C-alpha positions in Angstrom: -213.8 -122.9 21.4 -210.9 -125.0 20.1 -207.6 -123.1 19.6 -206.6 -123.9 16.0 -203.3 -122.1 16.1 -200.3 -124.4 16.5 -198.1 -123.2 19.3 -194.3 -123.8 19.0 -192.9 -125.9 21.8 -189.8 -125.1 23.9 -188.0 -127.8 25.8 -187.0 -126.3 29.1 -184.2 -128.1 31.0 -183.5 -126.7 34.5 -184.1 -126.7 38.2 -187.3 -126.6 40.1 -187.8 -123.5 42.4 -190.6 -124.3 44.8 -191.2 -120.6 45.4 -192.2 -120.2 41.7 -190.2 -117.1 41.1 -187.3 -118.8 39.2 -186.5 -122.1 37.5 -188.8 -124.2 35.5 -192.0 -122.5 36.6 -190.6 -119.1 35.6 -189.6 -120.6 32.2 -193.0 -122.0 31.6 -194.7 -118.7 32.4 -192.5 -116.6 30.2 -193.0 -119.1 27.3 -196.7 -119.2 27.8 -196.8 -115.4 27.8 -195.2 -115.5 24.3 -198.0 -117.8 23.2 -195.7 -120.8 22.9 -195.7 -123.9 25.1 -193.1 -125.3 27.5 -192.3 -129.0 28.1 -190.0 -129.4 31.0 -187.2 -131.7 32.3 -186.0 -131.1 35.9 -182.2 -131.2 36.4 -182.3 -130.5 40.1 -184.8 -130.0 42.9 -183.9 -127.1 45.2 -184.6 -126.0 48.7 -185.1 -122.2 48.1 -187.5 -119.3 48.5 -187.5 -115.6 47.7 -184.9 -115.1 50.4 -182.3 -117.5 49.1 -181.2 -121.0 48.1 -180.2 -123.5 50.7 -179.6 -126.8 48.9 -179.6 -128.5 45.5 -180.6 -132.1 44.8 -179.4 -133.0 41.3 -181.4 -135.7 39.4 -179.9 -138.7 37.7 -178.4 -138.0 34.3 -179.9 -141.1 32.7 -183.4 -140.0 33.9 -182.8 -136.6 32.4 -181.7 -138.2 29.1 -184.7 -140.4 28.9 -187.2 -137.5 29.6 -185.5 -135.3 27.0 -185.6 -138.1 24.3 -189.2 -138.9 24.9 -190.3 -135.2 24.9 -188.4 -134.4 21.7 -189.9 -137.4 20.0 -193.5 -136.5 21.2 -193.6 -132.7 21.0 -191.0 -131.8 18.4 -189.8 -128.6 20.2 -188.4 -125.8 18.1 -186.0 -124.5 20.7 -184.2 -125.6 23.9 -183.7 -123.5 27.0 -181.2 -124.6 29.6 -181.0 -123.1 33.1 -179.7 -124.6 36.4 -177.8 -127.8 35.6 -176.9 -129.3 39.0 -173.6 -131.0 38.4 -171.0 -131.7 35.7 -172.3 -135.2 34.9 -175.6 -133.7 33.7 -173.7 -131.6 31.2 -172.4 -134.7 29.5 -176.0 -135.8 29.1 -177.1 -132.5 27.8 -174.3 -132.5 25.2 -175.6 -135.8 23.9 -179.2 -134.5 23.7 -178.0 -131.4 21.7 -175.8 -133.4 19.4 -178.7 -135.6 18.4 -180.8 -132.5 17.6 -178.4 -130.1 16.0 -181.0 -128.0 14.3 -182.6 -126.9 17.5 -181.5 -123.4 18.8 -180.2 -123.7 22.4 -180.4 -120.8 24.8 -178.2 -121.2 27.8 -178.8 -119.2 31.0 -175.6 -120.2 32.9 -177.0 -120.1 36.5 -173.8 -119.8 38.5 -175.2 -118.1 41.6 -178.6 -117.7 43.1 -180.4 -114.3 43.0 -179.1 -113.6 46.5 -175.5 -114.6 45.8 -175.1 -118.2 46.7 -172.6 -120.0 44.5 -174.1 -122.9 42.5 -171.1 -124.3 40.6 -167.8 -126.0 41.3 -164.6 -126.3 39.2 -165.8 -129.4 37.4 -169.0 -127.8 36.3 -167.3 -124.6 35.2 -164.9 -126.7 33.1 -167.7 -128.6 31.4 -169.5 -125.3 30.7 -166.5 -123.6 29.2 -165.2 -126.4 27.0 -168.1 -128.7 26.3 -171.5 -126.9 26.5 -171.1 -123.3 25.5 -170.0 -124.0 21.9 -173.2 -126.2 21.4 -175.5 -123.2 22.2 -176.9 -120.6 19.9 -177.1 -118.0 22.6 -175.6 -117.7 26.1 -177.1 -115.1 28.5 -174.9 -114.5 31.5 -175.1 -111.4 33.8 -171.7 -109.7 34.1 -170.6 -111.5 37.3 -171.4 -114.8 35.7 -169.5 -113.8 32.5 -166.5 -112.9 34.7 -166.7 -116.2 36.5 -166.8 -118.1 33.2 -163.9 -116.2 31.6 -161.7 -114.7 34.3 -162.0 -111.4 32.3 -163.4 -108.2 33.6 -165.1 -105.9 31.0 -168.1 -107.0 29.1 -166.2 -106.8 25.8 -163.3 -108.9 27.1 -165.7 -111.4 28.6 -167.6 -111.7 25.3 -164.4 -112.2 23.4 -163.3 -115.0 25.7 -166.7 -116.7 25.5 -166.5 -116.5 21.7 -163.1 -118.3 21.9 -165.0 -121.0 23.7 -167.3 -121.3 20.7 -170.2 -119.1 21.8 -172.0 -117.8 18.7 -174.1 -115.1 20.3 -173.5 -113.7 23.8 -175.9 -111.4 25.7 -174.2 -110.0 28.8 -176.8 -108.3 31.1 -175.9 -105.3 33.3 -178.4 -106.0 36.1 -175.6 -106.3 38.7 -173.8 -103.1 37.7 -174.0 -100.1 40.0 -175.2 -97.8 37.2 -178.3 -95.6 36.8 -179.4 -97.7 33.8 -179.2 -101.4 33.1 -177.1 -101.8 29.9 -177.4 -105.2 28.1 -174.9 -106.0 25.4 -175.3 -108.5 22.6 -172.2 -109.8 20.8 -172.5 -111.9 17.7 -170.6 -113.2 14.6 -168.2 -111.0 12.6 -167.8 -108.5 15.3 -171.5 -107.7 15.7 -172.4 -105.6 18.8 -175.5 -103.9 20.0 -176.5 -102.3 23.3 -179.8 -101.7 25.0 -180.3 -99.4 28.0 -183.2 -99.8 30.4 -184.2 -97.7 33.4 -183.0 -99.4 36.6 -185.9 -100.5 38.8 -185.6 -99.9 42.5 -186.1 -103.5 43.8 -184.4 -106.9 43.5 -186.2 -109.7 41.7 -186.3 -113.5 41.9 -186.1 -115.1 38.4 -185.3 -112.2 36.1 -182.5 -114.2 34.3 -184.8 -117.2 33.8 -187.5 -114.9 32.5 -185.3 -113.2 29.9 -183.7 -116.4 28.6 -187.0 -118.2 28.3 -188.7 -115.2 26.6 -185.9 -115.2 24.0 -186.1 -118.9 23.5 -189.9 -118.7 22.9 -189.3 -116.0 20.2 -186.7 -118.1 18.5 -189.1 -121.0 18.5 -191.6 -118.7 16.7 -188.9 -118.1 14.0 -187.6 -114.6 15.0 -184.1 -113.7 14.1 -181.7 -113.4 17.0 -181.5 -109.6 17.3 -185.2 -109.2 17.1 -185.8 -112.0 19.6 -183.3 -110.5 22.1 -184.8 -107.0 21.8 -188.4 -108.3 22.2 -187.4 -110.6 25.1 -185.8 -107.7 27.0 -188.8 -105.5 26.6 -191.1 -108.2 27.9 -188.8 -108.9 30.8 -188.5 -105.3 31.9 -192.3 -105.0 31.9 -192.5 -108.2 34.0 -190.1 -106.6 36.5 -191.9 -103.3 36.5 -195.1 -105.0 37.4 -193.5 -107.4 39.9 -195.4 -108.5 43.0 -194.5 -109.8 46.5 -195.0 -113.5 46.9 -192.6 -113.9 49.8 -190.6 -111.9 52.4 -187.6 -111.0 50.3 -187.1 -110.6 46.5 -190.0 -109.6 44.4 -191.5 -112.1 41.8 -191.7 -111.0 38.2 -195.2 -110.6 36.9 -194.8 -112.7 33.7 -198.5 -112.4 33.0 -198.6 -108.6 33.5 -200.9 -108.1 30.5 -203.5 -110.2 32.2 -202.8 -109.3 35.8 -201.2 -105.9 36.1 -199.9 -105.1 39.6 -198.7 -101.8 41.0 -198.8 -103.0 44.6 -195.5 -104.8 45.0 -194.2 -102.8 47.9 
């Protein structure tokens, strides 16, 4: 039977994780679970698995620009999600893509380290993020260590204020790396807006949780949700994906982004 419902398209720009836990594959799964559709542009190939990342192979900026231009012309996406970038030259390309499509909401997951802690950025890339990309994005979704790296501040509130001075409109700082009983995620917005959500901390570590959350929110924005509703709904979906995570490799668990279709309680 033909599906007559038009699905909003999200343009995902990020790295390819061959293990499938993070990166573009994670983006596409989270977006598909929201009944939207992902078109994808690879910024970097990676050598990684559930145990860590060993090497990044950035793609040519002009190739990325061409692919973005063709996909936007063909598929008319309603949102853009950006993940792993690869190097500072690619940010200049992304800025041009965003500037040519100013009505598209952009969700930036600033991937500054792998899930197992390997640093993925240098000073040039940080500078480009701070002063040239962040202000072009509707939402930025760093975890607290990433927010600290971007701002040189310490508390979530101070990090958010600094990110807003860089031009960030909405900032969601996640508490996944805190040593607290609950994960507290904090959303900061225009005119002093603040809202917190608390989630029970799950016992394991997960490969691709940040990709899942940012993509889930981007899909909901593509459907036309307002920011606070999209962030709340995206968090609930992500927490459920982690709760039903499964083991696809030797180390970190993989979020079950299709948990409604394939529930799993056998991760350990």
